[in-house]
C-alpha positions in Angstrom: 280.2 44.1 161.2 282.5 46.9 160.1 281.5 49.3 157.4 284.3 47.7 155.3 282.7 44.3 155.6 279.3 45.8 154.6 280.9 47.2 151.5 282.1 43.6 150.7 278.5 42.4 150.6 278.0 41.6 146.9 274.3 40.8 147.1 272.1 44.0 147.0 269.5 42.3 149.2 272.1 41.6 151.9 273.1 45.2 151.9 269.5 46.4 152.1 268.6 44.1 155.1 271.9 45.2 156.8 271.0 48.9 156.3 267.5 48.3 157.5 268.8 46.6 160.7 271.4 49.3 161.3 268.7 52.0 161.0 266.8 50.4 163.8 269.7 50.1 166.2 269.6 51.9 169.6 273.0 53.6 169.7 275.5 50.7 169.8 272.8 48.2 170.9 271.1 45.8 168.6 267.4 46.6 167.7 264.6 44.8 169.5 262.4 42.4 167.6 259.6 45.0 167.9 261.8 47.4 166.0 261.8 45.2 162.9 258.7 45.3 160.7 258.9 42.6 158.0 256.5 44.5 155.8 259.2 47.2 155.3 261.2 44.8 153.1 258.5 42.6 151.5 260.7 41.5 148.6 263.3 40.1 151.0 260.8 38.1 153.1 261.4 34.8 151.2 265.1 35.1 152.2 264.6 35.9 155.9 264.7 33.7 158.9 264.3 34.4 162.6 266.2 32.4 165.3 265.5 32.3 169.0 268.6 32.1 171.2 267.8 29.6 174.0 269.9 29.4 177.2 271.1 26.5 179.4 272.3 25.0 177.1 272.7 27.7 174.4 270.8 26.6 171.4 269.5 28.3 168.3 265.9 27.5 167.4 264.4 28.6 164.1 261.2 30.5 164.7 260.4 31.1 161.0 262.0 30.6 157.7 261.1 32.2 154.4 260.3 30.1 151.3 263.7 30.8 149.6 265.5 29.7 152.8 263.4 26.4 152.8 264.2 26.0 149.1 267.9 26.5 149.6 268.2 23.9 152.4 265.6 21.5 151.0 263.9 21.3 154.4 261.5 23.4 156.4 263.6 24.2 159.5 260.9 26.0 161.4 260.9 24.8 165.0 264.2 22.9 164.6 267.4 23.9 166.3 270.4 24.8 164.1 272.3 22.2 166.0 269.9 19.4 164.8 270.3 20.3 161.1 272.8 18.5 158.7 275.5 21.1 158.4 278.0 18.7 156.8 281.7 19.3 157.5 280.9 23.0 158.2 279.0 22.2 161.4 281.4 23.6 164.0 282.3 26.7 161.9 278.6 27.5 161.3 277.7 27.1 165.0 280.6 29.4 165.9 279.2 32.1 163.7 275.9 32.0 165.5 277.7 32.0 168.9 279.9 34.9 167.9 276.9 37.0 166.7 275.3 36.4 170.1 278.4 37.1 172.2 279.6 40.1 170.3 276.2 41.6 169.4 277.6 42.3 166.0 276.4 41.0 162.6 278.0 37.9 161.1 278.4 37.2 157.3 279.5 33.9 155.8 279.5 31.9 152.6 279.3 28.1 152.7 279.3 25.2 150.2 279.0 21.7 151.5 277.4 18.3 150.9 274.6 17.2 153.2 273.9 13.5 153.5 270.5 14.1 155.2 269.2 16.3 152.5 271.1 14.6 149.6 272.4 17.9 148.1 275.2 20.4 147.9 274.3 23.6 149.6 275.9 26.8 148.4 274.7 30.0 150.0 275.6 33.2 151.7 274.1 34.2 155.1 273.9 37.3 157.2 273.1 37.1 160.9 271.8 40.3 162.6 271.5 40.3 166.4 268.3 41.4 168.1 268.0 42.2 171.8 264.8 42.5 173.9 266.6 44.3 176.8 269.2 46.2 174.8 272.1 44.2 176.3 271.7 40.5 175.7 271.1 39.1 172.2 268.1 36.8 172.4 267.2 36.6 168.7 269.0 36.6 165.4 267.5 38.0 162.2 269.0 36.1 159.3 269.0 36.5 155.5 270.1 33.8 153.1 270.7 33.8 149.3 271.6 30.8 147.2 274.8 31.2 145.3 275.6 29.5 141.9 277.5 26.3 142.2 281.3 26.7 141.9 282.8 25.0 138.8 285.6 23.5 140.9 283.3 22.0 143.6 283.1 18.2 143.8 279.7 16.7 143.1 279.6 14.6 146.2 
């Protein structure tokens, strides 16, 4: 994530979690999971999720999801893979964001609004994915932060 993109983060919580992550980096390498102490940002815990990156085939498994993340999606995704969730028509673009964060080792930010048949609701949220690396080279976890956005007036209801 460039500094310019960081300045485009409207949500103050997103900026704070990005700054926290950046302060734990090792030079240009992502921080390790051990470098991240959730108690340092207690007010953001409901918005945080942690994803394990699995190999062969590459999959993204949710290790934990805060209460606001669960409320946003309407389902507790803990233990599930991102690939198994109903991502509506945004499925391929969302999975690409996860893949790009792993491949590049750089944060990824996105906003999505889409209808989910499985959960029977319109999701409207912003998400920040922050790479973590156990060995300083390969991204094996993603620290995520999600905030619900107000529904757009021009959005269809189904």
